mmCIF file as Biopython writes it, N, C-alpha, C and O atoms, coordinates in Angstrom:
data_model
#
loop_
_atom_site.group_PDB
_atom_site.id
_atom_site.type_symbol
_atom_site.label_atom_id
_atom_site.label_alt_id
_atom_site.label_comp_id
_atom_site.label_asym_id
_atom_site.label_entity_id
_atom_site.label_seq_id
_atom_site.pdbx_PDB_ins_code
_atom_site.Cartn_x
_atom_site.Cartn_y
_atom_site.Cartn_z
_atom_site.occupancy
_atom_site.B_iso_or_equiv
_atom_site.auth_seq_id
_atom_site.auth_asym_id
_atom_site.pdbx_PDB_model_num
ATOM 1   N N  . MET A ? 1  ? 121.645 22.502 70.299 1.0 0.0 1  A 1 
ATOM 2   C CA . MET A ? 1  ? 121.523 23.467 69.224 1.0 0.0 1  A 1 
ATOM 3   C C  . MET A ? 1  ? 120.121 24.049 69.194 1.0 0.0 1  A 1 
ATOM 4   O O  . MET A ? 1  ? 119.140 23.323 69.355 1.0 0.0 1  A 1 
ATOM 5   N N  . ALA A ? 2  ? 120.025 25.320 68.993 1.0 0.0 2  A 1 
ATOM 6   C CA . ALA A ? 2  ? 118.799 26.045 68.894 1.0 0.0 2  A 1 
ATOM 7   C C  . ALA A ? 2  ? 117.993 25.664 67.599 1.0 0.0 2  A 1 
ATOM 8   O O  . ALA A ? 2  ? 118.499 25.557 66.482 1.0 0.0 2  A 1 
ATOM 9   N N  . SER A ? 3  ? 116.638 25.471 67.912 1.0 0.0 3  A 1 
ATOM 10  C CA . SER A ? 3  ? 115.879 25.152 66.710 1.0 0.0 3  A 1 
ATOM 11  C C  . SER A ? 3  ? 115.487 26.402 66.007 1.0 0.0 3  A 1 
ATOM 12  O O  . SER A ? 3  ? 115.314 27.478 66.578 1.0 0.0 3  A 1 
ATOM 13  N N  . VAL A ? 4  ? 115.347 26.171 64.616 1.0 0.0 4  A 1 
ATOM 14  C CA . VAL A ? 4  ? 115.153 27.318 63.776 1.0 0.0 4  A 1 
ATOM 15  C C  . VAL A ? 4  ? 113.595 27.543 63.813 1.0 0.0 4  A 1 
ATOM 16  O O  . VAL A ? 4  ? 112.806 26.614 63.638 1.0 0.0 4  A 1 
ATOM 17  N N  . GLY A ? 5  ? 113.210 28.841 64.052 1.0 0.0 5  A 1 
ATOM 18  C CA . GLY A ? 5  ? 111.724 29.158 64.039 1.0 0.0 5  A 1 
ATOM 19  C C  . GLY A ? 5  ? 111.168 29.353 62.696 1.0 0.0 5  A 1 
ATOM 20  O O  . GLY A ? 5  ? 111.881 29.768 61.782 1.0 0.0 5  A 1 
ATOM 21  N N  . LYS A ? 6  ? 109.964 29.081 62.539 1.0 0.0 6  A 1 
ATOM 22  C CA . LYS A ? 6  ? 109.220 29.269 61.293 1.0 0.0 6  A 1 
ATOM 23  C C  . LYS A ? 6  ? 108.776 30.634 61.032 1.0 0.0 6  A 1 
ATOM 24  O O  . LYS A ? 6  ? 108.343 31.318 61.959 1.0 0.0 6  A 1 
ATOM 25  N N  . ILE A ? 7  ? 108.845 31.048 59.929 1.0 0.0 7  A 1 
ATOM 26  C CA . ILE A ? 7  ? 108.525 32.475 59.525 1.0 0.0 7  A 1 
ATOM 27  C C  . ILE A ? 7  ? 107.524 32.427 58.287 1.0 0.0 7  A 1 
ATOM 28  O O  . ILE A ? 7  ? 107.784 31.738 57.300 1.0 0.0 7  A 1 
ATOM 29  N N  . GLY A ? 8  ? 106.486 33.113 58.377 1.0 0.0 8  A 1 
ATOM 30  C CA . GLY A ? 8  ? 105.529 33.111 57.297 1.0 0.0 8  A 1 
ATOM 31  C C  . GLY A ? 8  ? 106.000 33.853 56.049 1.0 0.0 8  A 1 
ATOM 32  O O  . GLY A ? 8  ? 106.759 34.816 56.159 1.0 0.0 8  A 1 
ATOM 33  N N  . ARG A ? 9  ? 105.549 33.405 54.818 1.0 0.0 9  A 1 
ATOM 34  C CA . ARG A ? 9  ? 105.930 34.185 53.603 1.0 0.0 9  A 1 
ATOM 35  C C  . ARG A ? 9  ? 105.623 35.633 53.698 1.0 0.0 9  A 1 
ATOM 36  O O  . ARG A ? 9  ? 106.497 36.452 53.414 1.0 0.0 9  A 1 
ATOM 37  N N  . ARG A ? 10 ? 104.379 36.024 54.098 1.0 0.0 10 A 1 
ATOM 38  C CA . ARG A ? 10 ? 104.041 37.506 54.192 1.0 0.0 10 A 1 
ATOM 39  C C  . ARG A ? 10 ? 104.988 38.169 55.138 1.0 0.0 10 A 1 
ATOM 40  O O  . ARG A ? 10 ? 105.447 39.260 54.801 1.0 0.0 10 A 1 
ATOM 41  N N  . THR A ? 11 ? 105.325 37.661 56.240 1.0 0.0 11 A 1 
ATOM 42  C CA . THR A ? 11 ? 106.163 38.272 57.319 1.0 0.0 11 A 1 
ATOM 43  C C  . THR A ? 11 ? 107.619 38.464 56.645 1.0 0.0 11 A 1 
ATOM 44  O O  . THR A ? 11 ? 108.288 39.478 56.842 1.0 0.0 11 A 1 
ATOM 45  N N  . PHE A ? 12 ? 108.004 37.492 55.907 1.0 0.0 12 A 1 
ATOM 46  C CA . PHE A ? 12 ? 109.327 37.629 55.307 1.0 0.0 12 A 1 
ATOM 47  C C  . PHE A ? 12 ? 109.382 38.642 54.265 1.0 0.0 12 A 1 
ATOM 48  O O  . PHE A ? 12 ? 110.353 39.391 54.164 1.0 0.0 12 A 1 
ATOM 49  N N  . LEU A ? 13 ? 108.320 38.696 53.442 1.0 0.0 13 A 1 
ATOM 50  C CA . LEU A ? 13 ? 108.250 39.809 52.356 1.0 0.0 13 A 1 
ATOM 51  C C  . LEU A ? 13 ? 108.179 41.102 52.951 1.0 0.0 13 A 1 
ATOM 52  O O  . LEU A ? 13 ? 108.890 41.993 52.486 1.0 0.0 13 A 1 
ATOM 53  N N  . ILE A ? 14 ? 107.396 41.340 53.948 1.0 0.0 14 A 1 
ATOM 54  C CA . ILE A ? 14 ? 107.215 42.670 54.582 1.0 0.0 14 A 1 
ATOM 55  C C  . ILE A ? 14 ? 108.585 43.010 55.242 1.0 0.0 14 A 1 
ATOM 56  O O  . ILE A ? 14 ? 109.000 44.166 55.165 1.0 0.0 14 A 1 
ATOM 57  N N  . GLY A ? 15 ? 109.251 42.122 55.842 1.0 0.0 15 A 1 
ATOM 58  C CA . GLY A ? 15 ? 110.534 42.451 56.405 1.0 0.0 15 A 1 
ATOM 59  C C  . GLY A ? 15 ? 111.540 42.681 55.441 1.0 0.0 15 A 1 
ATOM 60  O O  . GLY A ? 15 ? 112.371 43.558 55.680 1.0 0.0 15 A 1 
ATOM 61  N N  . ALA A ? 16 ? 111.607 41.964 54.269 1.0 0.0 16 A 1 
ATOM 62  C CA . ALA A ? 16 ? 112.605 42.129 53.303 1.0 0.0 16 A 1 
ATOM 63  C C  . ALA A ? 16 ? 112.294 43.516 52.557 1.0 0.0 16 A 1 
ATOM 64  O O  . ALA A ? 16 ? 113.202 44.242 52.152 1.0 0.0 16 A 1 
ATOM 65  N N  . ALA A ? 17 ? 111.001 43.807 52.418 1.0 0.0 17 A 1 
ATOM 66  C CA . ALA A ? 17 ? 110.756 45.141 51.722 1.0 0.0 17 A 1 
ATOM 67  C C  . ALA A ? 17 ? 111.188 46.347 52.607 1.0 0.0 17 A 1 
ATOM 68  O O  . ALA A ? 17 ? 111.677 47.370 52.128 1.0 0.0 17 A 1 
ATOM 69  N N  . ALA A ? 18 ? 110.970 46.148 53.936 1.0 0.0 18 A 1 
ATOM 70  C CA . ALA A ? 18 ? 111.459 47.258 54.872 1.0 0.0 18 A 1 
ATOM 71  C C  . ALA A ? 18 ? 112.962 47.408 54.915 1.0 0.0 18 A 1 
ATOM 72  O O  . ALA A ? 18 ? 113.487 48.521 54.892 1.0 0.0 18 A 1 
ATOM 73  N N  . ILE A ? 19 ? 113.586 46.392 54.973 1.0 0.0 19 A 1 
ATOM 74  C CA . ILE A ? 19 ? 115.099 46.405 54.913 1.0 0.0 19 A 1 
ATOM 75  C C  . ILE A ? 19 ? 115.491 47.000 53.613 1.0 0.0 19 A 1 
ATOM 76  O O  . ILE A ? 19 ? 116.260 47.962 53.619 1.0 0.0 19 A 1 
ATOM 77  N N  . ALA A ? 20 ? 115.020 46.504 52.465 1.0 0.0 20 A 1 
ATOM 78  C CA . ALA A ? 20 ? 115.406 47.157 51.038 1.0 0.0 20 A 1 
ATOM 79  C C  . ALA A ? 20 ? 115.172 48.622 51.130 1.0 0.0 20 A 1 
ATOM 80  O O  . ALA A ? 20 ? 116.043 49.435 50.820 1.0 0.0 20 A 1 
ATOM 81  N N  . GLY A ? 21 ? 113.985 48.957 51.559 1.0 0.0 21 A 1 
ATOM 82  C CA . GLY A ? 21 ? 113.599 50.439 51.626 1.0 0.0 21 A 1 
ATOM 83  C C  . GLY A ? 21 ? 114.519 51.269 52.468 1.0 0.0 21 A 1 
ATOM 84  O O  . GLY A ? 21 ? 114.856 52.406 52.138 1.0 0.0 21 A 1 
ATOM 85  N N  . GLY A ? 22 ? 114.923 50.663 53.585 1.0 0.0 22 A 1 
ATOM 86  C CA . GLY A ? 22 ? 115.874 51.445 54.528 1.0 0.0 22 A 1 
ATOM 87  C C  . GLY A ? 22 ? 117.300 51.585 53.808 1.0 0.0 22 A 1 
ATOM 88  O O  . GLY A ? 22 ? 117.971 52.615 53.872 1.0 0.0 22 A 1 
ATOM 89  N N  . VAL A ? 23 ? 117.663 50.497 53.155 1.0 0.0 23 A 1 
ATOM 90  C CA . VAL A ? 23 ? 118.951 50.482 52.412 1.0 0.0 23 A 1 
ATOM 91  C C  . VAL A ? 23 ? 118.896 51.608 51.306 1.0 0.0 23 A 1 
ATOM 92  O O  . VAL A ? 23 ? 119.797 52.436 51.174 1.0 0.0 23 A 1 
ATOM 93  N N  . ALA A ? 24 ? 117.833 51.570 50.572 1.0 0.0 24 A 1 
ATOM 94  C CA . ALA A ? 24 ? 117.647 52.502 49.491 1.0 0.0 24 A 1 
ATOM 95  C C  . ALA A ? 24 ? 117.732 53.915 49.929 1.0 0.0 24 A 1 
ATOM 96  O O  . ALA A ? 24 ? 118.452 54.728 49.349 1.0 0.0 24 A 1 
ATOM 97  N N  . VAL A ? 25 ? 116.999 54.205 50.946 1.0 0.0 25 A 1 
ATOM 98  C CA . VAL A ? 25 ? 116.937 55.602 51.511 1.0 0.0 25 A 1 
ATOM 99  C C  . VAL A ? 25 ? 118.301 56.052 52.067 1.0 0.0 25 A 1 
ATOM 100 O O  . VAL A ? 25 ? 118.753 57.170 51.819 1.0 0.0 25 A 1 
ATOM 101 N N  . GLY A ? 26 ? 118.940 55.149 52.824 1.0 0.0 26 A 1 
ATOM 102 C CA . GLY A ? 26 ? 120.300 55.374 53.221 1.0 0.0 26 A 1 
ATOM 103 C C  . GLY A ? 26 ? 121.333 55.588 52.227 1.0 0.0 26 A 1 
ATOM 104 O O  . GLY A ? 26 ? 122.225 56.426 52.365 1.0 0.0 26 A 1 
ATOM 105 N N  . TYR A ? 27 ? 121.201 54.793 51.183 1.0 0.0 27 A 1 
ATOM 106 C CA . TYR A ? 27 ? 122.166 55.002 50.000 1.0 0.0 27 A 1 
ATOM 107 C C  . TYR A ? 27 ? 121.870 56.332 49.391 1.0 0.0 27 A 1 
ATOM 108 O O  . TYR A ? 27 ? 122.814 57.064 49.094 1.0 0.0 27 A 1 
ATOM 109 N N  . TYR A ? 28 ? 120.670 56.696 49.184 1.0 0.0 28 A 1 
ATOM 110 C CA . TYR A ? 28 ? 120.299 58.051 48.495 1.0 0.0 28 A 1 
ATOM 111 C C  . TYR A ? 28 ? 121.012 59.140 49.306 1.0 0.0 28 A 1 
ATOM 112 O O  . TYR A ? 28 ? 121.734 59.978 48.766 1.0 0.0 28 A 1 
ATOM 113 N N  . TYR A ? 29 ? 120.766 59.091 50.705 1.0 0.0 29 A 1 
ATOM 114 C CA . TYR A ? 29 ? 121.296 60.280 51.458 1.0 0.0 29 A 1 
ATOM 115 C C  . TYR A ? 29 ? 122.870 60.204 51.520 1.0 0.0 29 A 1 
ATOM 116 O O  . TYR A ? 29 ? 123.535 61.239 51.575 1.0 0.0 29 A 1 
ATOM 117 N N  . TYR A ? 30 ? 123.445 58.965 51.509 1.0 0.0 30 A 1 
ATOM 118 C CA . TYR A ? 30 ? 124.989 58.847 51.542 1.0 0.0 30 A 1 
ATOM 119 C C  . TYR A ? 30 ? 125.533 59.477 50.257 1.0 0.0 30 A 1 
ATOM 120 O O  . TYR A ? 30 ? 126.531 60.197 50.310 1.0 0.0 30 A 1 
ATOM 121 N N  . ARG A ? 31 ? 124.919 59.232 49.133 1.0 0.0 31 A 1 
ATOM 122 C CA . ARG A ? 31 ? 125.375 59.626 47.711 1.0 0.0 31 A 1 
ATOM 123 C C  . ARG A ? 31 ? 125.012 61.018 47.390 1.0 0.0 31 A 1 
ATOM 124 O O  . ARG A ? 31 ? 125.605 61.585 46.472 1.0 0.0 31 A 1 
ATOM 125 N N  . LYS A ? 32 ? 124.060 61.641 48.084 1.0 0.0 32 A 1 
ATOM 126 C CA . LYS A ? 32 ? 123.654 62.999 47.875 1.0 0.0 32 A 1 
ATOM 127 C C  . LYS A ? 32 ? 124.776 64.073 48.170 1.0 0.0 32 A 1 
ATOM 128 O O  . LYS A ? 32 ? 125.197 64.209 49.319 1.0 0.0 32 A 1 
ATOM 129 N N  . PRO A ? 33 ? 125.215 64.768 47.213 1.0 0.0 33 A 1 
ATOM 130 C CA . PRO A ? 33 ? 126.250 65.750 47.463 1.0 0.0 33 A 1 
ATOM 131 C C  . PRO A ? 33 ? 125.694 66.979 48.133 1.0 0.0 33 A 1 
ATOM 132 O O  . PRO A ? 33 ? 124.732 67.605 47.688 1.0 0.0 33 A 1 
ATOM 133 N N  . TYR A ? 34 ? 126.390 67.305 49.289 1.0 0.0 34 A 1 
ATOM 134 C CA . TYR A ? 34 ? 125.843 68.545 49.998 1.0 0.0 34 A 1 
ATOM 135 C C  . TYR A ? 34 ? 126.763 69.773 49.576 1.0 0.0 34 A 1 
ATOM 136 O O  . TYR A ? 34 ? 127.977 69.667 49.405 1.0 0.0 34 A 1 
ATOM 137 N N  . PRO A ? 35 ? 126.057 70.916 49.433 1.0 0.0 35 A 1 
ATOM 138 C CA . PRO A ? 35 ? 126.760 72.035 48.921 1.0 0.0 35 A 1 
ATOM 139 C C  . PRO A ? 35 ? 127.822 72.623 50.023 1.0 0.0 35 A 1 
ATOM 140 O O  . PRO A ? 35 ? 127.633 72.503 51.233 1.0 0.0 35 A 1 
ATOM 141 N N  . ASN A ? 36 ? 128.807 73.183 49.529 1.0 0.0 36 A 1 
ATOM 142 C CA . ASN A ? 36 ? 129.845 73.753 50.553 1.0 0.0 36 A 1 
ATOM 143 C C  . ASN A ? 36 ? 129.308 75.194 50.829 1.0 0.0 36 A 1 
ATOM 144 O O  . ASN A ? 36 ? 129.123 75.958 49.881 1.0 0.0 36 A 1 
ATOM 145 N N  . PRO A ? 37 ? 129.067 75.560 52.063 1.0 0.0 37 A 1 
ATOM 146 C CA . PRO A ? 37 ? 128.498 76.760 52.407 1.0 0.0 37 A 1 
ATOM 147 C C  . PRO A ? 37 ? 129.416 77.950 52.148 1.0 0.0 37 A 1 
ATOM 148 O O  . PRO A ? 37 ? 128.920 79.071 52.032 1.0 0.0 37 A 1 
ATOM 149 N N  . LEU A ? 38 ? 130.737 77.757 52.052 1.0 0.0 38 A 1 
ATOM 150 C CA . LEU A ? 38 ? 131.644 78.783 51.767 1.0 0.0 38 A 1 
ATOM 151 C C  . LEU A ? 38 ? 131.799 79.193 50.331 1.0 0.0 38 A 1 
ATOM 152 O O  . LEU A ? 38 ? 132.383 80.235 50.033 1.0 0.0 38 A 1 
ATOM 153 N N  . GLU A ? 39 ? 131.265 78.359 49.415 1.0 0.0 39 A 1 
ATOM 154 C CA . GLU A ? 39 ? 131.347 78.600 47.965 1.0 0.0 39 A 1 
ATOM 155 C C  . GLU A ? 39 ? 130.353 79.563 47.470 1.0 0.0 39 A 1 
ATOM 156 O O  . GLU A ? 39 ? 130.423 79.974 46.312 1.0 0.0 39 A 1 
ATOM 157 N N  . GLY A ? 40 ? 129.425 79.950 48.286 1.0 0.0 40 A 1 
ATOM 158 C CA . GLY A ? 40 ? 128.315 80.818 47.810 1.0 0.0 40 A 1 
ATOM 159 C C  . GLY A ? 40 ? 128.857 82.178 47.503 1.0 0.0 40 A 1 
ATOM 160 O O  . GLY A ? 40 ? 128.451 82.745 46.489 1.0 0.0 40 A 1 
ATOM 161 N N  . ASP A ? 41 ? 129.767 82.776 48.311 1.0 0.0 41 A 1 
ATOM 162 C CA . ASP A ? 41 ? 130.299 84.024 48.139 1.0 0.0 41 A 1 
ATOM 163 C C  . ASP A ? 41 ? 131.889 84.095 47.680 1.0 0.0 41 A 1 
ATOM 164 O O  . ASP A ? 41 ? 132.626 84.997 48.078 1.0 0.0 41 A 1 
ATOM 165 N N  . LEU A ? 42 ? 132.296 83.120 46.863 1.0 0.0 42 A 1 
ATOM 166 C CA . LEU A ? 42 ? 133.505 83.116 46.341 1.0 0.0 42 A 1 
ATOM 167 C C  . LEU A ? 42 ? 133.781 84.176 45.266 1.0 0.0 42 A 1 
ATOM 168 O O  . LEU A ? 42 ? 132.990 84.352 44.339 1.0 0.0 42 A 1 
ATOM 169 N N  . ALA A ? 43 ? 134.917 84.882 45.404 1.0 0.0 43 A 1 
ATOM 170 C CA . ALA A ? 43 ? 135.306 85.848 44.373 1.0 0.0 43 A 1 
ATOM 171 C C  . ALA A ? 43 ? 136.265 85.118 43.448 1.0 0.0 43 A 1 
ATOM 172 O O  . ALA A ? 43 ? 136.554 83.945 43.687 1.0 0.0 43 A 1 
ATOM 173 N N  . THR A ? 44 ? 136.761 85.747 42.423 1.0 0.0 44 A 1 
ATOM 174 C CA . THR A ? 44 ? 137.720 85.240 41.590 1.0 0.0 44 A 1 
ATOM 175 C C  . THR A ? 44 ? 139.024 85.036 42.338 1.0 0.0 44 A 1 
ATOM 176 O O  . THR A ? 44 ? 139.352 85.814 43.233 1.0 0.0 44 A 1 
ATOM 177 N N  . ASP A ? 45 ? 139.767 84.008 41.985 1.0 0.0 45 A 1 
ATOM 178 C CA . ASP A ? 45 ? 141.016 83.650 42.513 1.0 0.0 45 A 1 
ATOM 179 C C  . ASP A ? 45 ? 140.858 83.207 44.103 1.0 0.0 45 A 1 
ATOM 180 O O  . ASP A ? 45 ? 141.845 83.318 44.829 1.0 0.0 45 A 1 
ATOM 181 N N  . GLU A ? 46 ? 139.762 82.764 44.571 1.0 0.0 46 A 1 
ATOM 182 C CA . GLU A ? 46 ? 139.577 82.279 45.853 1.0 0.0 46 A 1 
ATOM 183 C C  . GLU A ? 46 ? 139.320 80.718 45.847 1.0 0.0 46 A 1 
ATOM 184 O O  . GLU A ? 46 ? 138.768 80.185 44.885 1.0 0.0 46 A 1 
ATOM 185 N N  . ALA A ? 47 ? 139.684 80.096 46.809 1.0 0.0 47 A 1 
ATOM 186 C CA . ALA A ? 47 ? 139.484 78.536 46.784 1.0 0.0 47 A 1 
ATOM 187 C C  . ALA A ? 47 ? 138.999 78.103 48.199 1.0 0.0 47 A 1 
ATOM 188 O O  . ALA A ? 47 ? 139.321 78.688 49.233 1.0 0.0 47 A 1 
ATOM 189 N N  . THR A ? 48 ? 138.202 77.033 48.130 1.0 0.0 48 A 1 
ATOM 190 C CA . THR A ? 48 ? 137.797 76.395 49.321 1.0 0.0 48 A 1 
ATOM 191 C C  . THR A ? 48 ? 138.293 75.001 49.391 1.0 0.0 48 A 1 
ATOM 192 O O  . THR A ? 48 ? 138.244 74.372 48.334 1.0 0.0 48 A 1 
ATOM 193 N N  . PHE A ? 49 ? 138.762 74.399 50.442 1.0 0.0 49 A 1 
ATOM 194 C CA . PHE A ? 49 ? 139.249 73.095 50.576 1.0 0.0 49 A 1 
ATOM 195 C C  . PHE A ? 49 ? 138.103 72.197 51.238 1.0 0.0 49 A 1 
ATOM 196 O O  . PHE A ? 49 ? 137.919 71.056 50.816 1.0 0.0 49 A 1 
ATOM 197 N N  . ASN A ? 50 ? 137.488 72.618 52.073 1.0 0.0 50 A 1 
ATOM 198 C CA . ASN A ? 50 ? 136.354 71.964 52.716 1.0 0.0 50 A 1 
ATOM 199 C C  . ASN A ? 50 ? 135.451 72.945 53.280 1.0 0.0 50 A 1 
ATOM 200 O O  . ASN A ? 50 ? 135.698 74.137 53.094 1.0 0.0 50 A 1 
ATOM 201 N N  . PRO A ? 51 ? 134.396 72.578 53.973 1.0 0.0 51 A 1 
ATOM 202 C CA . PRO A ? 51 ? 133.411 73.586 54.549 1.0 0.0 51 A 1 
ATOM 203 C C  . PRO A ? 51 ? 134.023 74.432 55.629 1.0 0.0 51 A 1 
ATOM 204 O O  . PRO A ? 51 ? 133.308 75.301 56.127 1.0 0.0 51 A 1 
ATOM 205 N N  . TYR A ? 52 ? 135.235 74.288 56.047 1.0 0.0 52 A 1 
ATOM 206 C CA . TYR A ? 52 ? 135.850 75.015 57.220 1.0 0.0 52 A 1 
ATOM 207 C C  . TYR A ? 52 ? 136.932 75.999 56.780 1.0 0.0 52 A 1 
ATOM 208 O O  . TYR A ? 52 ? 137.201 76.969 57.489 1.0 0.0 52 A 1 
ATOM 209 N N  . VAL A ? 53 ? 137.542 75.775 55.654 1.0 0.0 53 A 1 
ATOM 210 C CA . VAL A ? 53 ? 138.784 76.660 55.323 1.0 0.0 53 A 1 
ATOM 211 C C  . VAL A ? 53 ? 138.529 77.274 53.961 1.0 0.0 53 A 1 
ATOM 212 O O  . VAL A ? 53 ? 138.078 76.610 53.028 1.0 0.0 53 A 1 
ATOM 213 N N  . LYS A ? 54 ? 138.839 78.595 53.872 1.0 0.0 54 A 1 
ATOM 214 C CA . LYS A ? 54 ? 138.736 79.304 52.588 1.0 0.0 54 A 1 
ATOM 215 C C  . LYS A ? 54 ? 139.906 80.189 52.462 1.0 0.0 54 A 1 
ATOM 216 O O  . LYS A ? 54 ? 140.196 80.921 53.408 1.0 0.0 54 A 1 
ATOM 217 N N  . ILE A ? 55 ? 140.643 80.190 51.321 1.0 0.0 55 A 1 
ATOM 218 C CA . ILE A ? 55 ? 141.707 81.033 51.079 1.0 0.0 55 A 1 
ATOM 219 C C  . ILE A ? 55 ? 141.313 82.046 50.016 1.0 0.0 55 A 1 
ATOM 220 O O  . ILE A ? 55 ? 140.849 81.702 48.929 1.0 0.0 55 A 1 
ATOM 221 N N  . GLY A ? 56 ? 141.523 83.350 50.388 1.0 0.0 56 A 1 
ATOM 222 C CA . GLY A ? 56 ? 141.120 84.496 49.538 1.0 0.0 56 A 1 
ATOM 223 C C  . GLY A ? 56 ? 142.183 84.829 48.561 1.0 0.0 56 A 1 
ATOM 224 O O  . GLY A ? 56 ? 143.285 84.281 48.611 1.0 0.0 56 A 1 
ATOM 225 N N  . ALA A ? 57 ? 141.858 85.754 47.639 1.0 0.0 57 A 1 
ATOM 226 C CA . ALA A ? 57 ? 142.739 86.210 46.580 1.0 0.0 57 A 1 
ATOM 227 C C  . ALA A ? 57 ? 143.906 86.936 47.190 1.0 0.0 57 A 1 
ATOM 228 O O  . ALA A ? 57 ? 144.980 86.903 46.589 1.0 0.0 57 A 1 
ATOM 229 N N  . ASP A ? 58 ? 143.802 87.576 48.302 1.0 0.0 58 A 1 
ATOM 230 C CA . ASP A ? 58 ? 144.892 88.276 48.899 1.0 0.0 58 A 1 
ATOM 231 C C  . ASP A ? 58 ? 145.643 87.463 50.015 1.0 0.0 58 A 1 
ATOM 232 O O  . ASP A ? 58 ? 146.284 88.009 50.913 1.0 0.0 58 A 1 
ATOM 233 N N  . ASN A ? 59 ? 145.501 86.111 49.871 1.0 0.0 59 A 1 
ATOM 234 C CA . ASN A ? 59 ? 146.144 85.155 50.732 1.0 0.0 59 A 1 
ATOM 235 C C  . ASN A ? 59 ? 145.697 85.196 52.182 1.0 0.0 59 A 1 
ATOM 236 O O  . ASN A ? 59 ? 146.431 84.774 53.076 1.0 0.0 59 A 1 
ATOM 237 N N  . THR A ? 60 ? 144.496 85.702 52.415 1.0 0.0 60 A 1 
ATOM 238 C CA . THR A ? 60 ? 143.930 85.612 53.680 1.0 0.0 60 A 1 
ATOM 239 C C  . THR A ? 60 ? 143.295 84.243 53.891 1.0 0.0 60 A 1 
ATOM 240 O O  . THR A ? 60 ? 142.636 83.732 52.986 1.0 0.0 60 A 1 
ATOM 241 N N  . ILE A ? 61 ? 143.468 83.670 54.999 1.0 0.0 61 A 1 
ATOM 242 C CA . ILE A ? 61 ? 142.815 82.359 55.270 1.0 0.0 61 A 1 
ATOM 243 C C  . ILE A ? 61 ? 141.701 82.531 56.275 1.0 0.0 61 A 1 
ATOM 244 O O  . ILE A ? 61 ? 141.914 83.066 57.363 1.0 0.0 61 A 1 
ATOM 245 N N  . THR A ? 62 ? 140.501 82.076 55.913 1.0 0.0 62 A 1 
ATOM 246 C CA . THR A ? 62 ? 139.360 82.125 56.794 1.0 0.0 62 A 1 
ATOM 247 C C  . THR A ? 62 ? 138.952 80.785 57.314 1.0 0.0 62 A 1 
ATOM 248 O O  . THR A ? 62 ? 138.610 79.903 56.525 1.0 0.0 62 A 1 
ATOM 249 N N  . ILE A ? 63 ? 138.971 80.598 58.559 1.0 0.0 63 A 1 
ATOM 250 C CA . ILE A ? 63 ? 138.662 79.264 59.177 1.0 0.0 63 A 1 
ATOM 251 C C  . ILE A ? 63 ? 137.247 79.449 59.952 1.0 0.0 63 A 1 
ATOM 252 O O  . ILE A ? 63 ? 137.062 80.330 60.792 1.0 0.0 63 A 1 
ATOM 253 N N  . VAL A ? 64 ? 136.361 78.580 59.587 1.0 0.0 64 A 1 
ATOM 254 C CA . VAL A ? 64 ? 134.991 78.634 60.223 1.0 0.0 64 A 1 
ATOM 255 C C  . VAL A ? 64 ? 134.966 77.475 61.216 1.0 0.0 64 A 1 
ATOM 256 O O  . VAL A ? 64 ? 135.113 76.306 60.857 1.0 0.0 64 A 1 
ATOM 257 N N  . ALA A ? 65 ? 134.775 77.847 62.464 1.0 0.0 65 A 1 
ATOM 258 C CA . ALA A ? 65 ? 134.681 76.763 63.619 1.0 0.0 65 A 1 
ATOM 259 C C  . ALA A ? 65 ? 133.199 76.923 64.166 1.0 0.0 65 A 1 
ATOM 260 O O  . ALA A ? 65 ? 132.902 77.835 64.938 1.0 0.0 65 A 1 
ATOM 261 N N  . PRO A ? 66 ? 132.326 76.014 63.733 1.0 0.0 66 A 1 
ATOM 262 C CA . PRO A ? 66 ? 130.961 76.040 64.289 1.0 0.0 66 A 1 
ATOM 263 C C  . PRO A ? 66 ? 130.869 75.754 65.824 1.0 0.0 66 A 1 
ATOM 264 O O  . PRO A ? 66 ? 129.864 76.128 66.428 1.0 0.0 66 A 1 
ATOM 265 N N  . ARG A ? 67 ? 131.786 75.166 66.416 1.0 0.0 67 A 1 
ATOM 266 C CA . ARG A ? 67 ? 131.729 74.891 67.823 1.0 0.0 67 A 1 
ATOM 267 C C  . ARG A ? 67 ? 133.057 75.420 68.430 1.0 0.0 67 A 1 
ATOM 268 O O  . ARG A ? 67 ? 134.136 74.871 68.206 1.0 0.0 67 A 1 
ATOM 269 N N  . ALA A ? 68 ? 132.913 76.518 69.212 1.0 0.0 68 A 1 
ATOM 270 C CA . ALA A ? 68 ? 134.029 77.169 69.755 1.0 0.0 68 A 1 
ATOM 271 C C  . ALA A ? 68 ? 134.800 76.328 70.766 1.0 0.0 68 A 1 
ATOM 272 O O  . ALA A ? 68 ? 136.005 76.547 70.895 1.0 0.0 68 A 1 
ATOM 273 N N  . GLU A ? 69 ? 134.220 75.409 71.475 1.0 0.0 69 A 1 
ATOM 274 C CA . GLU A ? 69 ? 134.830 74.674 72.588 1.0 0.0 69 A 1 
ATOM 275 C C  . GLU A ? 69 ? 135.042 73.206 72.290 1.0 0.0 69 A 1 
ATOM 276 O O  . GLU A ? 69 ? 135.000 72.345 73.169 1.0 0.0 69 A 1 
ATOM 277 N N  . MET A ? 70 ? 135.286 72.945 70.943 1.0 0.0 70 A 1 
ATOM 278 C CA . MET A ? 70 ? 135.333 71.593 70.502 1.0 0.0 70 A 1 
ATOM 279 C C  . MET A ? 70 ? 136.767 70.946 70.913 1.0 0.0 70 A 1 
ATOM 280 O O  . MET A ? 70 ? 137.795 71.541 70.590 1.0 0.0 70 A 1 
ATOM 281 N N  . GLY A ? 71 ? 136.815 69.878 71.538 1.0 0.0 71 A 1 
ATOM 282 C CA . GLY A ? 71 ? 138.088 69.343 71.832 1.0 0.0 71 A 1 
ATOM 283 C C  . GLY A ? 71 ? 138.857 69.732 73.020 1.0 0.0 71 A 1 
ATOM 284 O O  . GLY A ? 71 ? 140.020 69.361 73.176 1.0 0.0 71 A 1 
ATOM 285 N N  . GLN A ? 72 ? 138.247 70.454 73.842 1.0 0.0 72 A 1 
ATOM 286 C CA . GLN A ? 72 ? 138.967 71.106 75.026 1.0 0.0 72 A 1 
ATOM 287 C C  . GLN A ? 72 ? 138.876 70.214 76.265 1.0 0.0 72 A 1 
ATOM 288 O O  . GLN A ? 72 ? 139.539 70.520 77.255 1.0 0.0 72 A 1 
ATOM 289 N N  . GLY A ? 73 ? 138.066 69.090 76.270 1.0 0.0 73 A 1 
ATOM 290 C CA . GLY A ? 73 ? 138.024 68.142 77.378 1.0 0.0 73 A 1 
ATOM 291 C C  . GLY A ? 73 ? 137.013 68.493 78.225 1.0 0.0 73 A 1 
ATOM 292 O O  . GLY A ? 73 ? 136.795 67.825 79.236 1.0 0.0 73 A 1 
#
């Protein structure tokens, strides 16, 4: 069985603070709501489902594809 190495108190506290800081920053960016780019120019009776699909008042559907060759192999 492998022996357990000793770790100093200061090293442990610095490591724990670094991990806690990384988790806090990651959680902040995970929970931060990003704006939908298609909602900036919505008229009345228009709806957006996600950042890629918008349905207009005259039943026109706009699909935004940022990568033209995505999924073609």
